C-alpha positions in Angstrom: 95.1 132.1 113.0 93.9 128.6 114.0 97.2 127.8 115.7 97.1 131.1 117.6 93.5 130.5 118.8 94.4 127.0 119.8 97.3 128.4 121.9 95.0 130.9 123.6 92.5 128.2 124.3 95.1 126.0 125.9 96.5 128.8 127.9 93.0 129.5 129.2 92.6 125.9 130.3 95.9 126.0 132.2 94.8 129.1 134.0 91.4 127.6 134.8 93.1 124.5 136.2 95.2 126.6 138.5 92.2 128.6 139.8 90.2 125.4 140.5 93.0 123.5 142.2 93.5 121.1 139.3 97.3 121.7 139.5 99.9 124.4 139.0 100.5 125.9 135.6 103.6 124.5 133.8 106.5 127.0 133.7 107.9 126.9 130.2 110.0 130.1 130.5 113.1 128.0 131.0 112.5 125.5 128.2 114.2 126.2 124.9 112.7 124.4 121.9 115.3 123.2 119.4 114.8 121.8 115.9 117.6 119.3 115.6 119.0 116.7 113.3 118.3 113.1 114.3 122.0 112.3 114.8 121.9 114.5 117.9 119.9 112.0 119.9 123.2 110.8 121.3 123.4 114.2 123.2 120.3 113.5 125.2 122.3 112.2 128.3 124.0 115.6 128.4 120.7 117.6 128.5 120.3 117.3 132.3 123.8 118.8 132.7 122.9 121.7 130.5 119.9 122.4 132.6 121.9 122.1 135.8 124.6 124.4 134.6 122.4 127.0 132.9 118.9 126.7 134.3 117.5 126.0 130.8 116.0 122.7 129.5 116.6 122.0 125.8 113.6 120.3 124.2 114.8 118.7 121.0 112.4 118.0 118.1 114.1 115.9 115.4 113.9 116.3 111.6 116.0 116.1 108.5 118.4 118.9 107.7 116.7 120.0 104.5 113.2 119.6 105.9 114.2 121.6 109.0 115.8 124.4 106.9 112.7 124.7 104.8 110.4 124.7 107.8 112.4 127.5 109.4 112.5 129.7 106.4 108.9 129.3 105.3 107.8 130.0 108.9 106.0 126.7 109.6 108.4 126.0 112.5 108.8 128.3 115.5 111.6 126.8 117.5 113.8 129.0 119.6 117.0 127.4 118.1 118.1 125.0 115.4 120.9 122.4 115.7 122.0 120.5 112.7 125.3 119.0 111.7 125.8 121.9 109.3 124.2 125.3 109.0 125.4 125.9 105.4 122.2 125.1 103.6 120.0 127.0 106.1 122.3 130.0 105.9 122.0 130.1 102.1 118.3 129.4 102.1 117.5 132.2 104.6 119.0 134.8 102.2 118.6 138.2 103.8 115.6 137.2 106.0 117.8 137.1 109.1 116.2 133.9 110.5 119.4 133.0 112.1 120.3 135.6 114.8 123.5 133.9 116.0 125.3 130.6 115.5 128.3 128.9 117.2 130.0 125.6 116.2 129.8 123.2 119.1 131.7 120.1 117.9 133.4 118.7 114.8 133.1 115.5 112.8 134.5 115.2 109.3 132.5 113.1 106.8 134.9 110.3 105.7 135.0 106.7 104.5 135.1 103.6 106.6 136.5 100.6 104.7 136.7 97.1 105.9 140.3 96.4 107.0 140.8 93.5 104.6 139.4 95.5 101.7 141.6 98.5 102.6 144.6 96.3 102.7 143.9 94.7 99.3 143.4 98.2 97.7 146.6 99.6 99.3 144.6 102.1 101.4 145.2 100.8 104.9 147.3 103.3 106.8 147.8 105.5 103.8 147.4 109.2 103.8 147.6 109.5 100.0 144.2 108.0 99.0 142.2 110.4 96.7 138.6 110.5 95.8 139.7 109.5 92.3 141.3 106.3 93.7 138.0 105.5 95.3 136.0 106.2 92.1 138.4 104.0 90.2 137.9 101.1 92.6 134.2 101.5 92.5 134.1 101.6 88.7 136.2 98.4 88.6 133.8 96.7 91.0 136.4 96.4 93.8 134.6 98.7 96.3 130.9 98.7 97.2 129.8 101.2 99.8 126.8 102.7 101.7 125.9 106.3 101.9 122.8 108.3 102.9 120.6 110.1 100.5 121.9 113.6 100.1 118.3 114.9 99.7 117.4 113.6 103.1 120.5 113.4 105.3 123.4 115.8 105.8 126.2 113.1 105.8 125.3 112.1 102.3 124.8 115.7 101.3 128.2 116.7 102.6 129.8 113.7 101.0 128.2 114.5 97.6 129.4 118.1 97.8 132.9 117.0 98.8 133.3 114.4 96.0 131.9 116.9 93.4 134.3 119.6 94.7 137.3 117.3 94.5 136.4 116.2 91.0 135.7 119.8 89.8 139.4 120.4 89.4 138.9 124.1 89.8 140.8 124.5 93.1 137.8 126.4 94.5 134.1 126.3 95.0 132.2 123.9 92.7 129.7 125.5 90.4 127.1 124.1 88.1 129.4 124.1 85.1 132.1 122.2 86.9 129.9 119.3 88.1 131.6 116.2 86.5 128.6 113.9 86.0 130.5 111.1 84.3 133.2 111.0 87.0 130.5 111.1 89.7 128.8 108.2 88.0 132.0 106.2 88.3 132.2 106.9 92.0 128.6 106.2 92.8 128.5 103.1 90.7 129.9 101.5 93.9 127.0 102.6 96.1 124.9 99.6 97.0 123.0 100.9 100.0 121.1 104.2 100.7 119.2 105.5 103.7 117.4 108.5 105.0 119.5 109.0 108.2 123.1 108.3 109.3 121.9 106.1 112.2 119.7 103.9 110.0 122.6 103.6 107.5 124.9 102.4 110.2 122.4 99.9 111.6 121.7 98.5 108.1 125.4 98.3 107.4 125.8 96.1 110.4 122.9 93.9 109.2 124.4 93.6 105.7 128.1 94.0 106.4 129.1 90.7 104.7 128.0 92.1 101.3 129.3 95.7 101.6 132.9 96.9 101.7 132.5 100.2 103.6 130.5 103.3 104.3 130.6 107.0 104.0 129.5 108.6 107.2 130.5 110.9 110.0 133.8 110.0 111.6 131.9 109.8 115.0 129.5 107.2 113.6 132.4 105.1 112.2 134.4 105.3 115.4 131.3 104.2 117.4 130.8 101.2 115.1 134.4 100.1 115.6 133.9 100.3 119.3 130.5 98.7 119.4 131.5 95.0 119.0 129.0 94.3 116.2 131.4 94.3 113.2 132.9 91.2 111.8 136.0 93.2 111.0 137.0 96.8 111.9 136.7 99.7 109.5 139.8 101.6 108.5 139.0 105.3 108.3 140.1 106.9 105.1 140.5 110.7 104.9 141.0 111.5 101.1 144.0 113.8 100.8 142.3 116.1 98.3 139.8 117.2 100.9 136.8 116.5 103.0 134.0 118.6 104.5 133.7 118.7 108.3 130.3 119.0 110.1 130.6 121.6 112.8 127.2 121.2 114.5 126.4 124.9 115.0 123.8 125.8 117.6 121.7 128.5 115.8 119.6 131.1 117.6 116.3 131.7 115.8 114.3 133.5 118.5 116.2 136.8 119.3 114.3 137.2 122.6 116.1 134.1 123.9 119.6 135.6 123.4 120.6 135.6 127.0 119.5 131.9 127.4 121.3 131.0 124.2 124.6 132.6 125.3 124.5 130.7 128.6 123.9 127.4 126.8 126.6 128.0 124.3 129.0 129.1 127.0 128.4 125.8 128.8 128.7 123.6 125.7 132.0 125.3 124.7 133.5 124.8 128.2 136.3 122.4 128.5 134.2 120.2 130.8 131.4 119.8 128.3 133.7 119.5 125.3 135.5 116.6 126.9 132.2 114.9 127.8 130.9 115.4 124.2 134.1 113.9 122.8 134.1 110.9 125.1 130.4 110.1 124.7 129.8 110.9 121.0 133.1 110.5 119.3 133.0 114.1 117.9 136.0 116.3 118.1 136.1 119.4 120.3 135.6 122.8 118.8 137.9 124.7 121.1 141.7 124.6 121.1 141.8 124.1 124.9 140.7 120.5 124.5 142.9 118.2 122.3 141.3 115.3 120.4 142.0 112.0 122.1 143.9 109.0 120.7 140.9 107.7 118.7 141.3 110.5 116.1 143.6 110.5 113.2 146.4 113.1 113.3 146.4 113.3 109.5 146.3 116.9 108.2 142.8 117.3 106.8 142.2 119.5 103.8 138.8 121.3 104.1 136.9 121.6 100.8 134.9 124.8 100.2 131.1 124.7 100.4 129.1 126.1 97.4 127.9 129.6 98.0 124.9 129.4 95.6 121.6 127.5 96.3 121.1 126.8 92.6 124.5 124.9 92.5 123.4 122.8 95.4 120.0 122.0 94.0 121.5 121.2 90.6 124.0 118.8 92.2 121.3 117.0 94.3 119.0 116.7 91.3 121.8 115.4 89.1 122.7 112.8 91.7 119.0 111.6 91.9 118.2 111.7 88.2 121.5 110.8 86.5 124.3 109.8 88.9 123.3 107.3 91.5 122.0 103.8 90.8 118.2 104.1 90.1 115.5 102.6 92.4 112.7 100.2 92.1 110.0 100.8 94.6 107.0 98.6 95.4 104.1 100.5 96.8 101.7 98.0 98.6 98.5 100.0 99.1 95.5 99.0 101.3 92.2 99.7 99.5 90.0 97.7 101.8 86.6 99.1 102.8 87.8 101.1 105.7 90.0 103.2 103.3 87.0 104.7 101.6 86.7 108.4 101.7 89.3 110.7 103.2 91.9 107.9 103.7 92.0 106.8 100.1 91.9 110.5 99.1 95.1 111.0 101.2 96.7 108.2 99.2 95.7 109.9 96.0 97.1 113.3 97.3 100.3 111.5 98.1 100.8 110.3 94.6 99.8 113.7 93.2 102.7 115.1 95.3 105.1 112.4 94.2 104.4 113.1 90.6 105.0 116.8 90.8 102.3 118.6 92.6 104.4 119.4 95.7 106.7 122.2 94.5 108.4 122.8 97.8 112.2 122.3 98.0 111.8 118.9 99.8 108.9 118.0 97.6 110.9 118.4 94.4 113.7 116.2 95.9 111.1 113.6 97.0 109.2 113.2 93.7 109.6 110.1 91.5 113.0 110.2 89.8 114.2 109.7 86.3 115.2 106.1 85.6 113.1 104.9 88.5 110.8 101.9 88.3 107.7 101.7 90.5 105.3 98.9 91.0 101.9 99.6 92.7 100.2 96.6 94.4 96.7 97.6 95.7 95.1 95.0 97.9 91.9 94.4 99.9 90.9 90.8 100.8 93.4 89.8 98.0 95.9 91.4 95.7 93.7 93.5 93.3 96.3 94.4 90.8 100.1 94.5 90.1 101.0 97.5 87.9 104.5 98.7 87.0 105.6 102.1 85.6 108.9 103.3 84.2 109.8 106.9 84.9 111.9 108.4 82.2 110.5 111.9 81.8 110.1 114.0 85.0 109.1 117.2 83.4 105.9 119.0 84.3 104.1 117.5 81.3 105.6 114.0 81.7 103.3 111.3 80.3 105.1 108.8 82.7 104.0 110.8 85.8 100.5 111.4 84.4 100.1 107.6 83.9 100.8 107.0 87.6 98.4 109.7 88.7 95.6 108.3 86.5 96.1 104.8 87.9 96.1 105.8 91.6 93.1 108.1 91.0 91.2 105.2 89.7 91.6 103.1 92.8 88.4 102.2 94.7 88.0 100.9 98.3 86.1 97.7 99.3 86.3 94.3 101.0 88.7 93.0 103.7 92.5 93.2 104.4 95.1 90.7 103.2 98.4 92.4 104.2 100.7 89.5 104.0 99.4 88.1 100.7 100.2 91.6 99.2 103.7 91.7 100.8 104.5 88.2 99.5 103.5 89.4 96.0 105.8 92.4 96.3 108.8 90.3 97.3 108.0 87.8 94.6 108.0 90.6 92.0 111.1 92.2 93.6 113.0 88.8 93.5 112.3 88.5 89.7 113.3 92.2 89.1 116.4 92.0 91.1 117.6 88.9 89.3 117.5 90.9 86.1 118.7 94.3 87.4 120.7 93.7 90.6 122.2 97.2 90.8 119.0 99.1 91.6 118.0 100.2 95.1 115.0 98.0 96.0 112.4 98.7 98.7 108.8 98.0 99.7 106.4 100.6 101.1 103.5 99.2 103.0 100.5 101.4 103.8 97.5 99.9 105.6 94.9 101.3 108.0 93.9 98.0 109.6 94.9 94.6 110.8 95.3 91.5 108.6 92.0 89.5 108.4 92.4 87.5 105.2 94.9 85.2 103.5 98.4 84.5 105.0 99.1 85.5 108.6 102.4 86.8 110.0 103.8 83.3 110.4 103.1 82.5 106.8 104.9 85.7 105.7 107.9 85.0 107.9 108.2 81.5 106.5 108.1 82.9 103.0 110.6 85.6 103.7 113.1 83.3 105.4 113.0 81.0 102.4 114.3 83.8 100.1 117.8 84.4 99.0 120.1 86.8 100.8 119.7 89.3 98.0 115.9 89.3 98.4 116.0 89.4 102.2 118.1 92.6 101.9 115.1 94.4 100.5 113.5 96.5 103.4 109.9 97.2 104.0 109.0 100.7 105.2 105.6 100.3 106.9 103.3 103.2 107.7 101.1 103.2 110.8 97.8 104.6 109.6 94.3 104.6 111.0 93.6 101.4 113.1 96.7 99.5 111.8 98.5 97.5 114.4 101.8 99.2 115.4 103.2 95.9 116.7 102.3 94.0 113.5 104.0 96.7 111.3 107.0 97.0 113.6 107.4 93.2 113.3 107.4 93.4 109.5 109.9 96.3 109.5 112.2 94.5 112.0 112.1 91.2 110.1 113.0 92.9 106.7 115.5 95.5 108.0 113.1 98.4 107.3 111.4 101.0 109.6 108.0 102.1 110.6 106.6 105.6 110.2 103.7 106.9 112.2 101.1 108.9 110.2 98.5 109.1 112.9 99.6 112.6 113.8 101.2 113.6 110.6 99.7 113.8 107.1 100.1 110.7 104.9 101.8 112.7 102.1 104.3 114.0 104.6 105.2 110.5 105.8 105.6 109.3 102.2 107.9 112.2 101.5 110.1 111.2 104.4 110.2 107.6 103.3 111.4 108.7 99.9 114.7 109.7 101.5 115.3 106.0 102.3 114.9 104.8 98.7 
């Protein structure tokens, strides 16, 4: 109701402006809103051509695939269309609700493995069409292959890869089900995962930053081709297409608003024209979805076996939860939390609400995937004018009555705000702690989350932190800081921290703090 009243009020203001000569009303009848995966940002140069050919402007709003699917089905998003790398999860999640009125695949990109050429040669994989998922798992278990992959609870490339590997290991010759998930074999495979991320683009960027310590990466074929052509790699990646099967992203454009059917048909018709398909292939490295346009010489001619996608949501949820709680290397997260005087009241309450959600209060689909995981270690470092405390928690029990999660909730609920803001002293403490922890348990995923609502006014400054950071070992400098812009925090200051450490900033000034923390969990 509040949203509808706000819309009416805005419409009234536009009309009033037109009547008083303040300017013409904006015509939005030829703008189509599209909820899209972040990997589609590379299509933005094509949007003006779509408008020129069809008369319709696509306005893309980016989100994660699972977040987007949930928002569409629960009715919190009202976009005209959706455009993700795959529509499989949304199709299952919608059930019989009919949220998707129509869908058409626009382009193709199999999820495959890019392996450094020297590593592929040493393993006998270079130029081979006989490599299997089992071969990769054996190399990972033997410590001969270390790779990067996105978090399947946050990004479709990791999600598709997990489904593909599980299907190949199931040995059923058909669709994987909960009883055929081979946890031990999947553990062998993912013992080689040394880098995670919440998006395919961030994964690729981080791989470039850390390429000397990682042997390869699971990602879209298009992303791997782009990396090879980008001039930033010390050695090229050999693309490996496991012979027992892969899953291909087909990027369906899905119609959600039935009243926009004519516009949708025009847009699809243009996107599937030979002209548009060639341009998409040339600019994005994705394969055409129509037989009239043949893939160019960049693409392998190896016959690809397409693995079936699960037809049951419970199977998918069980697989993702098994990956997070049992299969992948566990994480150690350092939450550096501002409790200076300006955080008193609603702001500190938002932090407490965040940790309520991370310890089980958020029962949405994405909330369940974002909660603290089994085997995870977390360290909470609250700070004001100095580091106030440094408290670590081991998460072993993730049930509703978990004493581990209850201990985290009690601790955060007891935080009180006062005094000034020593951002860099707290960050230094986090990296000191992480250095010691990583020396003892090097195989965990380590990351720092910094939440502050102000600028540094006590202790070390930015130069002091940079000197400290640059004095650390390569392993410690590989730990990213994910910084949250909140309240009056300096975006430049936080962007500099993220850039220095290989992390990323997240803006919570127009989004709730619990929502931002949930997104960050996809990067841990």
